[in-house]
C-alpha positions as a printed NumPy array, in Angstrom:
array([[-19.088, -19.471,  24.982],
       [-21.945, -18.871,  27.392],
       [-22.281, -15.144,  28.117],
       [-25.635, -15.141,  29.918],
       [-23.845, -13.494,  32.849],
       [-23.633, -10.299,  30.741],
       [-27.402,  -9.853,  31.245],
       [-26.704,  -9.541,  34.969],
       [-23.554,  -7.41 ,  34.699],
       [-24.645,  -4.861,  32.071],
       [-27.455,  -3.209,  34.084],
       [-25.312,  -3.099,  37.231],
       [-22.448,  -1.419,  35.366],
       [-24.913,   0.959,  33.68 ],
       [-26.174,   2.064,  37.101],
       [-22.62 ,   2.852,  38.234],
       [-21.901,   4.636,  34.943],
       [-24.961,   6.852,  35.431],
       [-23.801,   7.862,  38.913],
       [-20.093,   8.261,  38.099],
       [-19.324,  11.124,  35.703],
       [-16.465,  10.223,  33.37 ],
       [-16.964,   6.466,  33.612],
       [-17.957,   4.194,  30.739],
       [-18.509,   0.548,  29.854],
       [-16.357,  -1.209,  27.28 ],
       [-18.087,  -4.278,  25.869],
       [-15.697,  -6.95 ,  24.622],
       [-16.436, -10.24 ,  22.922],
       [-15.837, -12.211,  26.108],
       [-15.813,  -9.523,  28.813],
       [-17.412,  -6.35 ,  30.118],
       [-15.099,  -3.654,  31.477],
       [-16.111,  -0.612,  33.518],
       [-13.573,   2.228,  33.158],
       [-13.233,   5.138,  35.571],
       [ -9.96 ,   6.814,  34.513],
       [-11.804,  10.   ,  33.483],
       [-13.853,  10.183,  36.695],
       [-12.923,  12.049,  39.857],
       [-10.029,   9.909,  41.178],
       [-11.314,   9.473,  44.73 ],
       [-14.961,   8.997,  43.798],
       [-14.095,   6.69 ,  40.888],
       [-11.941,   4.54 ,  43.142],
       [-14.7  ,   4.286,  45.771],
       [-17.268,   3.427,  43.106],
       [-14.949,   0.772,  41.645],
       [-14.588,  -0.902,  45.04 ],
       [-18.346,  -0.802,  45.583],
       [-19.001,  -2.143,  42.058],
       [-16.482,  -4.939,  42.584],
       [-18.16 ,  -5.992,  45.838],
       [-21.637,  -5.757,  44.259],
       [-20.652,  -7.839,  41.219],
       [-18.844, -10.475,  43.286],
       [-22.01 , -10.857,  45.329],
       [-24.51 , -11.152,  42.459],
       [-22.184, -13.315,  40.346],
       [-21.129, -15.723,  43.102],
       [-22.688, -18.71 ,  41.303],
       [-21.665, -17.727,  37.767],
       [-18.566, -19.146,  36.002],
       [-16.873, -15.739,  35.825],
       [-13.999, -13.8  ,  37.336],
       [-14.536, -10.269,  38.648],
       [-11.333,  -8.298,  39.074],
       [-10.169,  -4.774,  39.624],
       [ -7.295,  -3.387,  37.558],
       [ -5.793,  -0.035,  36.603],
       [ -8.906,   2.159,  36.874],
       [-11.171,  -0.649,  35.686],
       [-13.479,  -3.364,  36.939],
       [-13.586,  -6.332,  34.565],
       [-15.868,  -9.352,  34.392],
       [-14.855, -12.249,  32.159],
       [-15.415, -16.004,  31.95 ],
       [-13.218, -18.232,  34.09 ],
       [-10.341, -19.712,  32.124],
       [-10.029, -16.807,  29.674],
       [ -6.725, -14.943,  29.792],
       [ -4.263, -13.058,  27.636],
       [ -1.748, -15.827,  28.291],
       [ -4.008, -18.454,  26.741],
       [ -4.664, -16.196,  23.742],
       [ -0.922, -15.666,  23.163],
       [ -0.209, -19.395,  23.472],
       [ -2.998, -20.249,  21.004],
       [ -1.876, -17.579,  18.524],
       [  1.745, -18.721,  18.54 ],
       [  0.707, -22.378,  18.379],
       [ -1.509, -21.651,  15.357],
       [  1.283, -19.746,  13.613],
       [  3.775, -22.549,  14.268],
       [  1.362, -25.217,  13.011],
       [  1.146, -23.256,   9.757],
       [  4.941, -23.103,   9.5  ],
       [  4.995, -19.384,  10.317],
       [  6.844, -19.249,  13.62 ],
       [  7.307, -15.625,  14.717],
       [ 10.828, -14.213,  14.641],
       [  9.936, -11.187,  16.781],
       [  7.48 , -11.007,  19.649],
       [  6.725,  -7.835,  21.597],
       [  4.153,  -7.914,  24.375],
       [  3.433,  -4.895,  26.505],
       [  1.024,  -4.355,  29.363],
       [  0.325,  -2.107,  32.316],
       [ -1.865,  -4.265,  34.498],
       [ -1.862,  -7.392,  36.65 ],
       [ -3.969,  -9.091,  33.977],
       [ -0.947,  -8.925,  31.658],
       [  1.21 , -11.055,  33.962],
       [ -0.232, -14.352,  32.672],
       [  0.702, -13.218,  29.147],
       [  4.293, -12.486,  30.259],
       [  4.431, -15.854,  32.021],
       [  3.165, -17.696,  28.919],
       [  5.764, -16.002,  26.757],
       [  8.524, -16.957,  29.2  ],
       [  7.349, -20.6  ,  29.123],
       [  7.345, -20.607,  25.318],
       [ 10.868, -19.181,  25.203],
       [ 12.257, -21.497,  27.903],
       [ 10.721, -24.698,  26.511],
       [ 13.48 , -26.594,  24.641],
       [ 10.971, -28.918,  22.939],
       [  9.504, -26.181,  20.761],
       [ 11.284, -24.154,  18.082],
       [ 12.772, -20.954,  19.486],
       [ 11.337, -17.522,  18.883],
       [ 14.235, -15.343,  17.745],
       [ 13.529, -12.098,  19.612],
       [ 11.144, -11.81 ,  22.557],
       [ 10.427,  -8.623,  24.467],
       [  7.991,  -8.612,  27.371],
       [  7.578,  -5.106,  28.694],
       [  5.501,  -3.58 ,  31.463],
       [  4.495,   0.055,  31.715],
       [  5.879,   1.43 ,  34.957],
       [  8.584,  -0.072,  37.141],
       [  6.924,  -2.726,  39.31 ],
       [  7.335,  -6.399,  40.178],
       [  6.574,  -8.274,  36.97 ],
       [  7.347, -11.35 ,  34.91 ],
       [  8.237,  -8.918,  32.101],
       [ 11.966,  -8.501,  31.568],
       [ 11.736,  -4.864,  30.457],
       [  9.776,  -1.767,  31.416],
       [  8.916,   1.661,  30.059],
       [  8.074,   4.54 ,  32.389],
       [  4.766,   5.643,  30.879],
       [  2.436,   5.695,  27.877],
       [  4.375,   8.425,  25.99 ],
       [  7.455,   6.156,  26.122],
       [  5.37 ,   3.276,  24.736],
       [  4.187,   5.472,  21.861],
       [  7.738,   6.627,  21.142],
       [  8.978,   3.019,  21.069],
       [  6.152,   1.877,  18.781],
       [  6.777,   4.803,  16.432],
       [ 10.46 ,   3.865,  16.35 ],
       [  9.634,   0.247,  15.531],
       [  7.223,   1.352,  12.8  ],
       [  9.828,   3.671,  11.294],
       [ 12.491,   0.947,  11.375],
       [ 10.223,  -1.582,   9.677],
       [  9.   ,   0.699,   6.865],
       [ 10.617,  -0.408,   3.653],
       [ 11.947,  -3.619,   5.149],
       [ 11.49 ,  -6.554,   2.822],
       [ 10.289,  -8.485,   5.876],
       [  7.737,  -5.911,   7.027],
       [  4.186,  -7.233,   7.145],
       [  1.322,  -7.454,   9.595],
       [ -0.802, -10.25 ,  10.984],
       [ -3.437,  -9.155,   8.49 ],
       [ -1.072, -10.48 ,   5.798],
       [ -1.158, -13.901,   7.47 ],
       [ -3.885, -16.528,   7.607],
       [ -3.956, -16.805,  11.403]])
């Protein structure tokens, strides 16, 4: 994957990080994300809008998407999404005869909607083997493709702790690390 665009984005994000106390850059394999959740809310929001406009301008001819999310500005290649990742992961598992019997996807951002949509397509497609239990959940009550929601991050943590407790000692309990996916 061509990531030459990162050479353009990194210094721009660094400049905004230097002028916005509490902000930071999260480098990912196929994206760069500028976070401002720990910055002054008003100033961070203004800086995010300015950064978004700046990046859209300098990256106009690059094959990337610049988007603003929950206290972030993200730049990633076109055609890369959480939905595609989920579809590829499940497809790989199924091709190895290891179709999941439980699927839980949770997200708090617009970028998670393609993941929820992909999961819904997988569940509703009669030509592929069914996934026994599917839970798509958004954080915060808002319009979403997710069927369920939790109010906030503490509720997410409580749910995950409950799932972990319930699975401890189960003869079926294992992680993806146990699989060759």
